[in-house]
C-alpha positions as a printed Julia matrix, in Angstrom:
481×3 Matrix{Float64}:
  32.2   -17.07   -1.73
  33.08  -20.6    -2.06
  31.84  -21.81    0.63
  28.76  -19.69    0.8
  25.62  -21.18    1.84
  22.51  -20.97   -0.17
  20.39  -19.13    2.3
  23.4   -16.75    2.52
  23.5   -16.06   -1.24
  19.82  -15.44   -1.1
  20.43  -12.83    1.14
  23.11  -11.11   -0.19
  21.19  -11.1    -3.64
  18.5    -9.92   -2.04
  20.08   -6.84   -0.74
  21.27   -6.01   -3.95
  18.14   -6.42   -5.59
  16.73   -3.87   -2.97
  19.48   -1.56   -4.01
  18.93   -1.51   -7.59
  14.92   -1.63   -7.25
  15.55    2.54   -6.13
  16.95    3.11   -9.45
  14.55    1.19  -10.89
  11.98    3.03   -9.58
  13.23    6.57  -10.14
  13.59    6.25  -13.79
  10.53    4.26  -14.23
   8.97    7.67  -12.16
  10.2     9.71  -14.73
   8.66    7.75  -17.98
   5.55    7.8   -16.41
   5.65   11.75  -15.75
   5.98   11.8   -12.52
   9.07   14.42  -12.05
   9.97   16.68   -8.99
  10.09   20.4    -9.88
  13.75   21.38   -9.92
  15.75   24.39  -10.59
  13.43   26.8    -9.09
  14.57   29.35   -6.35
  12.91   29.49   -2.53
  11.02   32.52   -3.39
   9.08   31.27   -6.4
   8.57   27.94   -3.95
   6.84   29.99   -1.66
   4.74   31.95   -3.47
   3.37   29.03   -5.87
   3.06   26.07   -2.92
   1.54   23.35   -4.57
   0.07   25.25   -7.99
   2.59   23.16  -10.33
   2.64   19.64   -7.98
   1.96   16.71  -10.52
   3.03   19.47  -13.65
   5.06   18.07  -15.98
   6.15   18.05  -20.15
   7.37   14.19  -20.7
   9.66   14.06  -22.9
  10.86   10.53  -21.04
   8.49    8.93  -22.27
   9.37    9.49  -26.27
  12.93    8.6   -26.14
  12.53    4.97  -24.97
   9.34    4.39  -27.22
  11.07    5.79  -30.5
  13.47    2.67  -29.7
  10.79   -0.03  -28.68
   8.77    0.46  -31.89
  11.48   -0.25  -34.33
  12.38   -3.63  -31.81
  10.45   -6.24  -32.99
  12.17   -9.67  -33.57
  10.89  -11.8   -36.26
  12.44  -15.18  -36.09
  15.48  -17.08  -34.87
  17.62  -18.64  -37.66
  20.01  -21.65  -37.14
  24.0   -21.76  -37.77
  22.88  -23.03  -41.32
  21.39  -20.41  -42.1
  17.58  -21.76  -42.04
  15.0   -20.57  -39.72
  14.02  -22.5   -36.44
  10.93  -23.6   -36.48
  10.46  -25.2   -33.13
  11.99  -22.07  -31.69
   9.35  -19.75  -33.45
   6.42  -22.05  -31.95
   8.08  -21.8   -28.64
   8.43  -18.4   -28.81
   4.84  -17.72  -30.01
   3.58  -20.67  -27.02
   4.6   -18.3   -24.57
   3.46  -15.24  -26.17
   7.0   -13.96  -26.58
   5.84  -11.91  -29.72
   3.89  -10.02  -26.99
   5.8    -9.66  -24.07
   9.39   -8.91  -25.65
   8.31   -5.43  -26.2
   7.51   -5.19  -22.63
  10.59   -6.63  -21.72
  13.06   -4.29  -24.01
  10.5    -0.95  -22.63
  11.91   -2.34  -19.53
  15.37   -2.65  -19.84
  15.47    1.05  -21.86
  13.83    2.76  -18.76
  15.61    0.42  -15.69
  18.71   -0.21  -17.81
  18.1    -4.31  -17.93
  15.21   -6.79  -17.78
  15.28  -10.94  -17.5
  13.83  -13.53  -19.04
  13.3   -16.68  -17.51
  12.84  -20.68  -19.28
  11.57  -22.89  -17.11
   8.82  -25.83  -16.92
   6.44  -25.13  -14.3
   4.43  -28.51  -14.84
   7.46  -30.19  -15.64
   5.37  -30.73  -18.96
   5.34  -27.58  -20.85
   8.13  -25.24  -21.54
   7.44  -21.2   -20.49
   9.55  -18.03  -21.13
   8.6   -15.33  -18.67
   9.99  -11.91  -18.53
  10.69  -10.54  -15.47
  11.54   -6.81  -14.37
  14.59   -5.56  -12.64
  12.91   -5.23   -9.37
  12.06   -8.77   -9.14
  15.41  -10.81  -10.3
  18.86  -10.65  -10.34
  21.77  -12.34  -11.91
  25.33  -12.56  -10.89
  28.27  -13.85  -13.09
  31.08  -15.59  -12.39
  34.43  -13.49  -11.52
  36.5   -12.52  -14.6
  33.95  -14.34  -16.86
  31.02  -11.41  -17.23
  29.33  -14.18  -19.9
  29.08  -17.29  -17.78
  26.23  -16.79  -15.03
  26.99  -18.05  -11.62
  23.66  -17.55   -9.46
  20.01  -16.66  -10.72
  17.29  -15.36   -8.13
  13.83  -14.33   -8.58
  11.44  -12.62   -6.01
   7.77  -12.42   -6.03
   5.34  -12.02   -3.46
   1.58  -13.13   -3.08
   0.56  -10.7     0.01
   1.21  -12.55    2.6
   4.66  -14.28    1.52
   7.77  -13.17   -0.18
   9.28  -16.48   -2.27
  12.56  -16.68   -3.52
  14.0   -18.98   -6.13
  17.69  -19.35   -6.28
  19.65  -20.91   -9.61
  22.93  -22.13   -8.45
  25.62  -23.23  -11.39
  28.35  -23.72   -8.8
  26.47  -26.87   -7.2
  23.72  -27.22   -9.97
  21.08  -27.0    -7.74
  17.64  -25.01   -7.62
  16.89  -23.9    -4.06
  13.08  -22.12   -2.49
  12.76  -20.21    0.02
  10.04  -18.15    1.86
   9.72  -15.72    4.66
   6.71  -13.35    5.85
   5.95  -10.57    3.29
   5.04   -7.91    6.43
   7.94   -8.55    8.73
  10.51   -9.14    6.32
  11.62  -11.96    8.81
  14.08  -14.52    8.16
  14.27  -17.19    4.61
  13.22  -20.34    5.45
  12.71  -23.44    3.64
   9.58  -22.94    1.32
   6.92  -25.24    2.3
   3.46  -23.12    0.64
   2.11  -24.35   -2.41
   4.13  -27.79   -2.74
   3.38  -31.23   -3.22
   3.62  -33.58   -0.13
   6.05  -35.16   -2.19
   7.66  -32.65   -3.88
  11.18  -30.89   -2.36
  11.9   -27.44   -2.05
  15.36  -28.14   -3.37
  16.08  -30.24   -6.1
  18.85  -31.03   -8.83
  18.71  -28.34  -11.8
  17.78  -30.55  -15.15
  19.69  -28.27  -16.97
  23.14  -28.67  -14.63
  25.08  -26.03  -14.85
  23.4   -23.72  -16.71
  21.15  -21.2   -15.32
  17.94  -20.71  -16.82
  17.64  -16.83  -16.15
  19.23  -14.51  -18.8
  19.69  -10.87  -18.29
  18.47   -8.19  -21.11
  20.87   -5.37  -20.14
  20.85   -2.07  -21.97
  24.22   -0.89  -23.54
  26.21   -2.93  -20.79
  29.72   -1.91  -21.12
  33.43   -3.91  -20.24
  33.28   -1.73  -17.08
  29.98   -0.68  -15.56
  26.46   -1.04  -14.91
  23.62   -1.0   -17.81
  21.96    2.47  -18.07
  18.69    3.77  -17.92
  17.84    5.63  -21.64
  16.38    7.99  -19.55
  19.27    9.21  -17.25
  20.98   11.23  -19.42
  17.56   13.09  -20.32
  16.24   13.85  -16.82
  18.53   16.74  -16.02
  16.84   18.69  -19.27
  13.37   17.57  -18.51
  14.27   19.13  -15.05
  15.07   22.21  -17.02
  11.69   22.24  -19.81
   9.51   21.48  -16.47
  10.87   24.9   -14.52
  10.83   27.17  -17.42
   7.12   26.13  -18.32
   6.31   26.75  -14.66
   7.96   30.08  -15.07
   6.28   30.54  -18.28
   2.68   30.11  -17.04
   3.24   32.18  -14.02
   4.1    34.86  -16.17
   1.44   34.74  -18.59
  -0.94   34.81  -15.53
   0.22   38.36  -14.35
   1.63   39.98  -17.74
   0.19   38.48  -20.54
  -2.28   41.01  -20.91
  -1.44   44.75  -21.67
  -2.0    46.74  -18.7
  -3.51   50.38  -18.44
  -3.02   53.38  -15.93
  -4.33   56.5   -15.49
  -1.7    59.59  -14.92
  -2.12   62.88  -13.22
  -5.59   62.14  -11.54
  -6.3    61.25   -7.95
  -7.98   57.91   -7.78
 -11.71   57.53   -8.01
 -13.58   58.01   -5.16
 -17.36   58.28   -4.02
 -18.88   59.74   -0.87
 -20.2    58.36    1.82
 -23.85   59.58    3.65
 -25.42   59.54    7.17
 -28.08   57.38    6.26
 -30.18   59.29    8.69
 -29.05   62.9     7.65
 -27.97   62.3     4.59
 -25.14   64.59    5.21
 -21.63   63.72    3.53
 -19.59   61.81    6.72
 -16.28   60.72    4.48
 -15.36   59.11    1.09
 -14.15   55.57    0.05
 -12.39   54.31   -2.92
 -14.27   53.81   -6.03
 -14.06   49.78   -6.16
 -11.96   48.68   -9.52
 -14.34   46.03  -10.65
 -17.11   48.53  -10.77
 -14.65   50.97  -12.31
 -13.98   48.4   -15.12
 -17.41   47.47  -15.72
 -18.93   50.49  -16.6
 -16.47   50.63  -19.46
 -16.75   54.47  -19.77
 -14.18   57.22  -18.04
 -14.35   60.61  -17.14
 -11.11   62.26  -16.88
 -12.33   65.23  -14.91
  -8.89   66.64  -13.99
  -6.99   68.67  -16.35
  -3.61   67.01  -17.52
  -4.74   63.48  -16.66
  -3.73   60.61  -19.68
  -3.97   57.23  -19.82
  -0.64   54.79  -20.19
  -0.25   51.36  -21.48
   2.63   48.85  -20.36
   2.86   46.05  -22.85
   2.24   42.54  -22.42
   5.0    40.14  -21.33
   7.07   38.68  -24.18
   6.27   35.15  -23.4
   8.68   33.66  -26.47
  11.56   33.99  -24.6
  10.68   31.12  -22.56
   9.61   28.92  -25.69
  12.66   29.51  -27.38
  14.38   27.98  -24.21
  12.55   25.11  -23.97
  12.85   24.38  -27.77
  16.57   24.56  -27.38
  16.23   22.11  -24.78
  14.52   19.85  -26.6
  16.65   19.78  -29.46
  19.26   19.1   -26.65
  17.19   16.1   -25.82
  17.16   14.77  -29.66
  20.86   15.47  -29.84
  21.75   13.46  -27.15
  19.46   10.35  -27.5
  19.75   10.44  -31.29
  15.7    10.5   -31.34
  14.67   12.67  -34.72
  13.85   15.81  -33.97
  10.44   15.53  -35.72
   9.59   13.34  -32.87
   9.86   15.69  -30.44
   9.11   18.99  -32.11
   6.31   17.51  -34.45
   7.82   20.45  -37.3
   7.77   17.77  -40.44
   6.73   19.8   -43.99
   7.09   19.22  -47.28
  10.1    17.11  -46.35
  11.7    14.52  -48.99
  12.55   10.88  -48.05
  16.01   11.58  -48.15
  15.78   14.47  -45.55
  14.06   12.29  -43.43
  16.24    9.12  -43.91
  19.06   11.61  -42.75
  16.91   12.66  -40.26
  16.22    9.47  -38.65
  20.01    7.29  -39.05
  21.16    8.1   -35.91
  17.82    6.54  -34.12
  18.25    3.52  -36.73
  21.89    3.14  -35.65
  20.92    3.35  -32.17
  18.38    0.23  -32.71
  20.83   -1.83  -35.0
  22.97   -1.53  -31.95
  20.46   -2.6   -29.34
  19.51   -5.8   -31.68
  22.96   -6.93  -31.64
  22.72   -6.3   -27.63
  19.54   -7.67  -27.17
  19.59  -10.02  -29.99
  22.45  -11.92  -27.97
  20.16  -12.33  -24.89
  17.4   -13.37  -26.91
  19.88  -16.15  -28.77
  20.79  -17.51  -25.32
  17.32  -17.33  -24.0
  16.33  -19.35  -27.4
  19.34  -21.72  -26.44
  18.24  -22.77  -23.01
  14.83  -23.16  -24.61
  16.09  -26.12  -26.62
  18.22  -27.78  -23.67
  14.62  -27.67  -21.77
  12.93  -29.13  -24.44
  15.69  -31.78  -24.77
  17.06  -30.73  -28.34
  20.9   -30.42  -27.49
  21.63  -30.35  -31.01
  19.21  -27.24  -31.71
  20.52  -25.41  -28.8
  24.06  -26.07  -30.18
  23.25  -24.54  -33.76
  20.87  -21.81  -31.98
  24.06  -20.6   -30.34
  25.75  -19.9   -33.5
  22.55  -18.72  -35.16
  20.92  -15.13  -35.07
  18.38  -13.54  -34.76
  15.95  -11.94  -37.53
  14.83   -8.33  -37.07
  12.62   -5.89  -38.68
  13.69   -3.46  -40.76
  14.95   -0.56  -38.21
  14.15    1.85  -40.95
  10.94    2.95  -41.31
  10.18    3.15  -45.78
   7.34    3.46  -47.35
   5.99    0.57  -49.43
   7.43    2.0   -53.05
  10.91    2.3   -51.62
  10.86   -1.48  -50.32
   9.14   -2.13  -54.06
  12.1     0.08  -55.91
  14.85   -2.02  -53.86
  13.65   -5.48  -53.72
  12.98   -5.14  -57.7
  16.69   -4.3   -57.78
  17.83   -6.65  -56.0
  15.38   -8.89  -58.11
  17.54   -7.74  -61.34
  20.86   -9.28  -60.1
  19.41  -12.77  -59.39
  18.77  -12.37  -55.5
  16.28  -15.36  -54.33
  12.81  -14.77  -53.98
  12.72  -15.96  -50.34
  15.61  -13.76  -49.23
  13.62  -10.71  -51.07
  10.68  -11.61  -49.08
  12.26  -11.58  -45.79
  12.91   -7.87  -46.2
   9.85   -7.09  -46.41
   9.4    -5.76  -43.09
   6.11   -7.7   -41.38
   6.49  -10.75  -42.83
   6.8   -13.4   -40.82
   8.44  -16.7   -41.54
   4.96  -18.76  -41.82
   3.73  -16.25  -44.3
   6.87  -17.13  -46.6
   6.73  -20.6   -46.64
   2.96  -20.12  -46.86
   3.94  -18.24  -50.4
   6.41  -20.79  -51.36
   3.67  -23.51  -51.19
   1.6   -20.67  -53.43
   4.3   -20.62  -56.09
   4.81  -24.49  -55.82
   0.94  -24.92  -56.59
   0.94  -22.35  -59.37
   4.14  -23.94  -60.96
   2.31  -27.62  -60.92
  -0.78  -26.18  -62.86
   1.3   -24.56  -64.99
   2.75  -27.61  -65.71
  -0.39  -29.78  -65.6
  -1.58  -27.27  -68.24
  -4.6   -26.07  -66.26
  -4.09  -22.26  -66.96
  -7.32  -21.3   -66.26
  -6.96  -22.08  -62.55
  -4.15  -19.05  -62.46
  -6.86  -16.71  -63.15
 -10.27  -17.39  -62.01
 -12.37  -20.42  -60.57
 -12.52  -23.25  -62.88
 -15.77  -24.12  -64.63
 -17.61  -27.23  -63.19
 -17.49  -29.54  -65.62
 -20.15  -31.51  -64.36
 -22.47  -29.11  -64.92
 -21.64  -28.21  -68.21
 -22.27  -32.1   -69.51
 -25.61  -32.09  -67.38
 -26.88  -29.22  -69.62
 -25.41  -30.14  -73.09
 -27.22  -33.71  -72.39
 -30.52  -31.49  -72.05
 -30.32  -29.43  -75.0
 -29.77  -32.6   -76.91
 -33.2   -34.51  -75.99
 -36.53  -34.12  -77.69
 -38.11  -32.72  -74.4
 -35.69  -30.18  -74.55
 -36.47  -29.69  -78.29
């Protein structure tokens, strides 16, 4: 591919992206509860038809959601351990504090998502997240950490547009083609200024500004969806539910039968003569609605067939759900909802697998986010901060959910061994670096008030000295006397 033309690279990567699209769409449908009914016999399908079309007992949604709700980046730390305030501002300016959760969810469902760092207007840096159907990254052969090409594709309804970021020649190429016919790619002309070129030198040099956020990427293998191992058990659960509802419709109530007696009949009379000309079976609906039954033949009796035991079905479903919990390290109470009088230690043990899984995701996703913010610093022209971010770290919210009392107890014990206040504040879940800076400022104001002897300002509103002095002078005048 050393002599590959840019247009050929676009065609090749676009075809690869189309093949990946089917994989992403399959597991996205499972996440949304659109499951094909499998494991049913042809006889069952012929009898029920489309009766259960669209039915799903969706466990595929819970598995990635349980991880995403614990994945929350709070800040970015530089090499020296300080918080990068400039990175925090750029992060919020692009609303990444909201959008990153969607990117993580997409990565868990589809196996990967992407982040693009660019200046679309040449002035303001933007960080946007792309799904796996609209972006692709290709790496240097033998160097899986070096991005060789990055391609983004989108459509406005009438045309499809492609942007290729090329590391070998440090260029950015832009193409277009009709969306309906999917014809040949041409140099982009739509949406460009008269003086603007479709192809131009990459201002970042050999840095491809498209970063892949991969879920559990192996040394050799593709990123994998969290839903893929759940799907077979999900299909089994759906099938068992269909059998249960079919059995409930036919066998859930006791059935009664009359033994030793002919079927109830009634005579058919000639309307003109009134003579009996035949007989017919008594309608079953009328037979039931009369509520009383006379057994006229000697030896007749009534038998009862017990209702079917549907708990056999539900027990199998519970076992399947427990297997989902074990294989995906999802706490059982997330799936089964059985949590009564559970101690804090037992709850911590039940969630230990999920916490370990989330911390593992924080390492993989954190490396991608660190690269994103390094590129943001390069786009902003701050190469020193970019180098420091590359060796820094991402500050995450605690993956373990604890009560306020547990956090307070732990922080008090850390304080007893002289851990600095700032380090303790960082351990409080949900506390942002901006809040920590505000607390530091408040602490300094309190210290200044103590040194200055203004103790009243620490405990309440300080009295207005000018008002008190005026009232004192008024009491000393003759008029007041």
